[in-house]
DSSP file (Angstrom, degrees, kcal/mol; ACC not computed):
  #  RESIDUE AA STRUCTURE BP1 BP2  ACC     N-H-->O    O-->H-N    N-H-->O    O-->H-N    TCO  KAPPA ALPHA  PHI   PSI    X-CA   Y-CA   Z-CA
    1    1 A X              0   0    0      0, 0.0     2,-0.3     0, 0.0     0, 0.0   0.000 360.0 360.0 360.0 135.5   20.2  -20.3    1.0
    2    2 A X        +     0   0    0      2,-0.0     2,-0.3     0, 0.0     0, 0.0  -0.909 360.0 160.7-121.8 150.4   19.9  -21.4    4.6
    3    3 A X        -     0   0    0     -2,-0.3     2,-0.3    13,-0.0    13,-0.1  -0.902  28.6-117.2-152.2 178.4   19.6  -19.4    7.8
    4    4 A X        -     0   0    0     -2,-0.3    11,-0.6    11,-0.1     2,-0.2  -0.899  25.5-106.3-125.4 153.6   18.6  -19.9   11.4
    5    5 A X  E     -A   14   0A   0     -2,-0.3     2,-0.4     9,-0.1     9,-0.2  -0.568  35.0-147.3 -72.8 141.8   15.8  -18.6   13.6
    6    6 A X  E     -A   13   0A   0      7,-2.9     7,-2.7    -2,-0.2     2,-0.4  -0.950  14.5-120.4-116.7 131.0   17.1  -16.1   16.2
    7    7 A X  E     +A   12   0A   0     -2,-0.4     2,-0.4     5,-0.2     5,-0.3  -0.559  32.8 176.4 -70.9 125.3   15.6  -15.8   19.7
    8    8 A X  E >   -A   11   0A   0      3,-2.6     3,-2.3    -2,-0.4     2,-0.2  -0.879  61.0 -61.0-131.9  98.5   14.4  -12.2   20.3
    9    9 A X  T 3  S-     0   0    0     -2,-0.4    -1,-0.1     1,-0.3     0, 0.0  -0.465 117.8 -20.2  61.9-126.4   12.6  -11.9   23.6
   10   10 A X  T 3  S+     0   0    0     -2,-0.2    -1,-0.3    -3,-0.1     2,-0.2   0.370 134.7  62.1 -91.3   3.8    9.6  -14.3   23.6
   11   11 A X  E <  S-A    8   0A   0     -3,-2.3    -3,-2.6    -5,-0.0     2,-0.3  -0.485  76.1-122.9-116.7-174.7    9.7  -14.4   19.8
   12   12 A X  E     -A    7   0A   0     -5,-0.3     2,-0.3    -2,-0.2    -5,-0.2  -0.950  19.7-164.2-130.9 153.8   12.0  -15.5   17.0
   13   13 A X  E     -A    6   0A   0     -7,-2.7    -7,-2.9    -2,-0.3     2,-0.4  -0.843  12.8-135.5-131.1 169.3   13.4  -13.6   14.0
   14   14 A X  E     -A    5   0A   0     -2,-0.3     2,-0.5    -9,-0.2    -9,-0.1  -0.996  16.0-136.1-127.8 131.3   15.1  -14.4   10.8
   15   15 A X        -     0   0    0    -11,-0.6     2,-0.5    -2,-0.4   -11,-0.1  -0.756  19.2-157.6 -86.1 128.8   18.2  -12.6    9.4
   16   16 A X        -     0   0    0     -2,-0.5     5,-0.0   -13,-0.1   -13,-0.0  -0.906  21.9-113.2-106.9 133.5   18.0  -11.8    5.8
   17   17 A X    >>  -     0   0    0     -2,-0.5     4,-1.9     1,-0.1     3,-0.7  -0.312  23.5-120.2 -62.2 146.3   21.1  -11.2    3.8
   18   18 A X  H 3> S+     0   0    0      1,-0.3     4,-2.5     2,-0.2     5,-0.2   0.844 112.2  61.5 -55.5 -36.4   21.6   -7.6    2.5
   19   19 A X  H 3> S+     0   0    0      1,-0.2     4,-2.5     2,-0.2    -1,-0.3   0.885 105.7  45.8 -61.9 -38.9   21.6   -8.9   -1.1
   20   20 A X  H <> S+     0   0    0     -3,-0.7     4,-2.3     2,-0.2    -1,-0.2   0.895 110.8  53.0 -69.9 -39.6   18.0  -10.2   -0.7
   21   21 A X  H  <>S+     0   0    0     -4,-1.9     5,-2.4     1,-0.2    -2,-0.2   0.916 115.1  41.1 -61.2 -42.9   16.9   -7.0    0.9
   22   22 A X  H ><5S+     0   0    0     -4,-2.5     3,-1.0     3,-0.2    -2,-0.2   0.911 112.6  54.3 -70.8 -42.9   18.3   -5.0   -2.0
   23   23 A X  H 3<5S+     0   0    0     -4,-2.5    -2,-0.2     1,-0.3    -1,-0.2   0.873 118.7  34.1 -60.1 -39.0   17.1   -7.5   -4.6
   24   24 A X  T 3<5S-     0   0    0     -4,-2.3    19,-0.3    -5,-0.1    -1,-0.3   0.254 107.1-123.1-104.1  12.0   13.5   -7.3   -3.4
   25   25 A X  T < 5 +     0   0    0     -3,-1.0     2,-0.2    -4,-0.2    -3,-0.2   0.891  46.9 175.3  50.2  50.4   13.6   -3.7   -2.3
   26   26 A X      < -     0   0    0     -5,-2.4     2,-0.2    -6,-0.2    -1,-0.2  -0.586   9.4-179.2 -85.5 147.5   12.5   -4.5    1.3
   27   27 A X        -     0   0    0      2,-0.5    -1,-0.0    -2,-0.2    17,-0.0  -0.554  51.8 -76.5-126.1-164.5   12.4   -1.8    3.9
   28   28 A X  S    S+     0   0    0     -2,-0.2     2,-0.7     1,-0.1    -2,-0.0   0.734 117.3  71.5 -72.2 -19.9   11.5   -1.9    7.6
   29   29 A X        +     0   0    0     15,-0.1    15,-1.8     2,-0.0    -2,-0.5  -0.866  68.6 155.6 -99.2 111.2    7.8   -2.2    6.7
   30   30 A X  E     -B   43   0B   0     -2,-0.7     2,-0.4    13,-0.2    13,-0.2  -0.857  37.1-130.4-130.0 164.3    7.1   -5.6    5.3
   31   31 A X  E     -B   42   0B   0     11,-3.2    11,-2.3    -2,-0.3     2,-0.5  -0.935  14.1-157.6-112.9 140.9    4.1   -8.0    4.9
   32   32 A X  E     -B   41   0B   0     -2,-0.4     2,-0.5     9,-0.2     9,-0.2  -0.976  12.6-175.5-120.5 118.3    4.3  -11.6    5.9
   33   33 A X  E     -B   40   0B   0      7,-2.9     7,-3.1    -2,-0.5     2,-0.3  -0.954  21.4-134.2-117.7 124.5    1.8  -13.9    4.2
   34   34 A X  E     -B   39   0B   0     -2,-0.5     2,-0.2     5,-0.2     5,-0.2  -0.570  31.0-176.9 -71.6 137.5    1.4  -17.6    5.0
   35   35 A X  E >   -B   38   0B   0      3,-3.5     3,-0.6    -2,-0.3    -1,-0.0  -0.753  42.8 -97.9-126.1 175.3    1.2  -19.7    1.9
   36   36 A X  T 3  S+     0   0    0     -2,-0.2     3,-0.1     1,-0.2    -2,-0.0   0.834 124.1  37.2 -62.1 -32.4    0.7  -23.4    1.2
   37   37 A X  T 3  S-     0   0    0      1,-0.1     2,-0.3    -3,-0.0    -1,-0.2   0.410 128.6 -65.3-104.0   1.0    4.4  -23.9    0.8
   38   38 A X  E <  S-B   35   0B   0     -3,-0.6    -3,-3.5     2,-0.0     2,-0.4  -0.993  76.3 -30.4 154.0-146.7    5.8  -21.6    3.5
   39   39 A X  E     -B   34   0B   0     -2,-0.3     2,-0.5    -5,-0.2    -5,-0.2  -0.935  42.9-151.1-116.6 132.5    6.0  -17.9    4.3
   40   40 A X  E     -B   33   0B   0     -7,-3.1    -7,-2.9    -2,-0.4     2,-0.5  -0.912   9.8-166.0-104.3 124.0    6.1  -15.1    1.8
   41   41 A X  E     +B   32   0B   0     -2,-0.5     2,-0.3    -9,-0.2    -9,-0.2  -0.943  21.1 156.8-110.0 126.2    7.9  -11.9    2.8
   42   42 A X  E     -B   31   0B   0    -11,-2.3   -11,-3.2    -2,-0.5   -17,-0.1  -0.957  46.8 -80.1-146.0 163.0    7.3   -8.8    0.7
   43   43 A X  E     -B   30   0B   0    -19,-0.3     2,-0.3    -2,-0.3   -13,-0.2  -0.353  52.6-109.3 -61.9 141.1    7.4   -5.1    0.8
   44   44 A X        -     0   0    0    -15,-1.8     2,-0.2     1,-0.1    -1,-0.1  -0.559  33.8-117.5 -73.0 133.5    4.4   -3.5    2.4
   45   45 A X        -     0   0    0     -2,-0.3     2,-0.2     1,-0.1    -1,-0.1  -0.511  27.6-121.2 -71.7 137.4    2.2   -1.7   -0.2
   46   46 A X    >   -     0   0    0     -2,-0.2     3,-2.2     1,-0.1    -1,-0.1  -0.543  37.4 -91.8 -76.9 144.7    1.9    2.0    0.4
   47   47 A X  T 3  S+     0   0    0      1,-0.3     3,-0.1    -2,-0.2    -1,-0.1  -0.315 112.1   8.9 -55.7 134.8   -1.5    3.3    1.0
   48   48 A X  T >  S+     0   0    0      1,-0.2     3,-1.8    -3,-0.1     4,-0.3   0.639  87.6 167.0  67.4  17.2   -3.1    4.4   -2.3
   49   49 A X  T <   +     0   0    0     -3,-2.2    -1,-0.2     1,-0.3    -4,-0.0  -0.431  67.3  14.2 -62.5 131.9   -0.2    2.9   -4.3
   50   50 A X  T 3> S+     0   0    0     -2,-0.1     4,-2.2    -3,-0.1    -1,-0.3   0.411  87.6 120.8  86.2  -1.7   -1.1    2.8   -8.0
   51   51 A X  H <> S+     0   0    0     -3,-1.8     4,-2.5     1,-0.2     5,-0.2   0.892  72.3  53.6 -63.6 -39.0   -4.1    5.1   -7.7
   52   52 A X  H  > S+     0   0    0     -4,-0.3     4,-2.3     1,-0.2    -1,-0.2   0.921 110.0  47.3 -61.9 -43.3   -2.6    7.6  -10.2
   53   53 A X  H  > S+     0   0    0      1,-0.2     4,-2.2     2,-0.2    -1,-0.2   0.906 112.4  49.6 -64.1 -41.9   -2.1    4.9  -12.8
   54   54 A X  H  X S+     0   0    0     -4,-2.2     4,-2.3     1,-0.2    -2,-0.2   0.880 110.1  51.0 -65.1 -37.7   -5.7    3.6  -12.2
   55   55 A X  H  X S+     0   0    0     -4,-2.5     4,-2.4     2,-0.2    -2,-0.2   0.919 109.0  51.0 -64.3 -44.0   -7.1    7.1  -12.6
   56   56 A X  H  X S+     0   0    0     -4,-2.3     4,-2.3     1,-0.2    -2,-0.2   0.905 111.1  48.2 -60.7 -42.4   -5.2    7.6  -15.8
   57   57 A X  H  X S+     0   0    0     -4,-2.2     4,-1.7     2,-0.2    -1,-0.2   0.908 110.5  51.8 -64.7 -41.8   -6.6    4.3  -17.2
   58   58 A X  H  <>S+     0   0    0     -4,-2.3     5,-2.5     1,-0.2    -2,-0.2   0.912 110.7  47.8 -61.5 -42.6  -10.1    5.3  -16.1
   59   59 A X  H ><5S+     0   0    0     -4,-2.4     3,-1.7     1,-0.2    -1,-0.2   0.908 109.5  52.8 -65.5 -41.7   -9.8    8.6  -17.9
   60   60 A X  H 3<5S+     0   0    0     -4,-2.3    -1,-0.2     1,-0.3    -2,-0.2   0.822 106.2  55.3 -61.4 -30.7   -8.5    7.0  -21.0
   61   61 A X  T 3<5S-     0   0    0     -4,-1.7    -1,-0.3    -5,-0.2    -2,-0.2   0.338 126.3-101.4 -86.7   7.3  -11.5    4.6  -21.0
   62   62 A X  T < 5S+     0   0    0     -3,-1.7     2,-0.3     1,-0.3    -3,-0.2   0.501  75.7 138.6  91.2   4.0  -13.8    7.6  -20.9
   63   63 A X      < -     0   0    0     -5,-2.5     2,-0.6    -6,-0.2    -1,-0.3  -0.618  41.5-154.6 -82.7 142.8  -14.7    7.7  -17.2
   64   64 A X     >  -     0   0    0     -2,-0.3     4,-2.1     1,-0.2     3,-0.4  -0.779  12.7-176.3-114.6  84.5  -14.9   11.1  -15.6
   65   65 A X  H  > S+     0   0    0     -2,-0.6     4,-2.9     1,-0.2     5,-0.3   0.831  78.2  55.3 -54.4 -39.7  -14.2   10.2  -11.9
   66   66 A X  H  > S+     0   0    0      1,-0.2     4,-2.0     2,-0.2    -1,-0.2   0.937 110.3  45.4 -61.6 -45.3  -14.7   13.7  -10.5
   67   67 A X  H  > S+     0   0    0     -3,-0.4     4,-0.6     1,-0.2    -1,-0.2   0.918 115.9  46.6 -63.6 -42.9  -18.2   14.0  -12.0
   68   68 A X  H >< S+     0   0    0     -4,-2.1     3,-0.6     1,-0.2    -2,-0.2   0.899 113.8  47.3 -67.3 -40.7  -19.2   10.5  -10.8
   69   69 A X  H 3< S+     0   0    0     -4,-2.9    -1,-0.2     1,-0.2    -2,-0.2   0.831 115.8  44.0 -70.8 -31.4  -17.8   11.0   -7.3
   70   70 A X  H >< S+     0   0    0     -4,-2.0     3,-2.3    -5,-0.3    -1,-0.2   0.425  79.9 130.1 -95.9   1.3  -19.4   14.3   -6.8
   71   71 A X  T << S+     0   0    0     -4,-0.6     3,-0.1    -3,-0.6    -3,-0.0  -0.342  78.7  15.7 -58.5 129.4  -22.8   13.4   -8.3
   72   72 A X  T 3  S+     0   0    0      1,-0.3    -1,-0.3    -2,-0.1     2,-0.3   0.287 105.2 106.2  90.2 -10.8  -25.5   14.5   -5.9
   73   73 A X    <   -     0   0    0     -3,-2.3    -1,-0.3     2,-0.0     2,-0.3  -0.680  47.3-171.7 -97.6 155.4  -23.2   16.8   -3.9
   74   74 A X        -     0   0    0     -2,-0.3     3,-0.3    -3,-0.1     4,-0.1  -0.921  33.9-120.7-139.7 169.7  -23.3   20.5   -4.0
   75   75 A X    >>  +     0   0    0     -2,-0.3     4,-1.3     1,-0.2     3,-0.9  -0.114  62.5 133.6-100.0  34.6  -21.2   23.4   -2.7
   76   76 A X  H 3> S+     0   0    0      1,-0.3     4,-0.8     2,-0.2     3,-0.5   0.875  70.5  53.6 -54.0 -42.0  -24.1   24.9   -0.8
   77   77 A X  H 34 S+     0   0    0     -3,-0.3     3,-0.3     1,-0.2    -1,-0.3   0.818 106.4  53.1 -65.3 -29.8  -22.0   25.4    2.3
   78   78 A X  H <4 S+     0   0    0     -3,-0.9    -1,-0.2     1,-0.2    -2,-0.2   0.756 101.2  60.7 -77.2 -23.3  -19.4   27.3    0.3
   79   79 A X  H  < S+     0   0    0     -4,-1.3     2,-0.2    -3,-0.5    -1,-0.2   0.734  93.6  78.3 -75.2 -21.6  -22.1   29.7   -1.1
   80   80 A X  S  < S-     0   0    0     -4,-0.8     2,-0.4    -3,-0.3     0, 0.0  -0.580  88.6-113.3 -86.8 150.4  -22.9   30.9    2.4
   81   81 A X        -     0   0    0     -2,-0.2     2,-0.1     1,-0.1    -2,-0.1  -0.662  34.6-114.4 -82.8 136.7  -20.8   33.4    4.2
   82   82 A X        -     0   0    0     -2,-0.4     2,-0.4    -4,-0.1    -1,-0.1  -0.448  26.0-156.5 -71.5 140.0  -19.0   32.0    7.3
   83   83 A X              0   0    0     -2,-0.1    -1,-0.0     1,-0.1     0, 0.0  -0.972 360.0 360.0-118.2 133.4  -20.0   33.4   10.6
   84   84 A X              0   0    0     -2,-0.4    -1,-0.1     0, 0.0    -2,-0.0   0.391 360.0 360.0-110.8 360.0  -17.6   33.3   13.6
């Protein structure tokens, strides 16, 4: 597949065919990574993507993330009555 660079202000852009955008599930937020052989364009990862799956695997492996993350913390502030 061939295409041309398009002048956009002081920069250049590339038009991607709709079929490629659909095939690779691209949206307006993308990542561009330089590689040894050219430029890789891919969908931008959403923040915290895959965290639920990783948590499920950790639990299956016997880890208790809540206990580990909260170790050393207490709810002392919640035990006191708020004053305004």
